[in-house]
C-alpha positions in Angstrom: 113.1 133.2 95.3 112.1 132.7 91.7 113.4 129.7 89.8 112.7 129.4 86.1 112.7 126.2 84.1 115.4 126.4 81.5 114.1 126.5 77.9 115.6 123.0 77.2 113.2 121.5 79.8 110.0 123.5 79.1 107.2 121.2 78.0 108.9 118.3 80.0 108.8 119.5 83.6 106.9 122.2 85.5 108.0 123.7 88.9 105.2 123.1 91.4 106.8 124.4 94.6 110.0 126.3 95.7 111.0 126.4 99.4 114.2 127.8 100.9 115.3 126.3 104.2 116.9 128.2 107.1 120.3 126.6 106.0 120.0 128.2 102.5 119.1 125.0 100.6 116.5 125.7 97.9 114.1 122.7 97.5 112.5 122.8 94.0 109.6 120.4 93.5 109.0 119.5 89.9 106.3 117.5 88.1 106.8 115.7 84.9 104.3 116.7 82.2 104.6 113.3 80.4 105.5 109.8 81.4 109.2 109.1 81.1 111.0 105.8 81.9 112.9 105.7 85.2 116.2 105.3 83.4 115.7 108.5 81.4 113.9 110.4 84.2 116.9 110.1 86.6 119.3 111.5 84.0 116.9 114.3 83.0 116.4 115.4 86.6 120.1 115.2 87.3 120.9 117.4 84.3 118.2 119.9 85.3 119.6 120.1 88.8 123.1 120.6 87.4 121.9 123.4 85.1 120.0 125.2 88.0 123.1 124.8 90.3 125.1 126.9 87.9 123.1 129.9 89.1 122.6 128.8 92.7 124.7 125.8 94.1 122.1 125.3 96.9 119.3 124.1 94.6 118.0 120.6 95.1 115.4 119.0 92.7 112.6 116.8 94.0 110.3 115.0 91.7 106.6 115.1 92.8 105.3 111.5 92.8 102.3 110.7 90.7 100.9 108.5 93.4 100.8 104.8 94.1 100.4 103.0 90.8 100.9 99.5 92.1 97.9 97.5 90.9 98.3 94.7 93.4 98.1 97.1 96.4 95.0 98.7 94.8 93.4 95.3 94.2 94.0 94.4 97.9 92.6 97.6 99.1 95.8 98.9 100.6 96.0 102.7 101.0 99.3 104.5 101.4 
């Protein structure tokens, strides 16, 4: 299944992985191309999912994490 990023979101998010489960749910993993505050990021991803759900109501958006950016854990040598 091919999922295309709507033009409104090009340059902001990129699709990194698409998987369809046996139940028909389409998990779409996206990565943000630039840093966005959590408050704005949640709304942006929700709007993207709503727009993609207009074509296929089984689409679920997952944001690919950037990794552990907690400096205290890094300083203590904790690895996740």
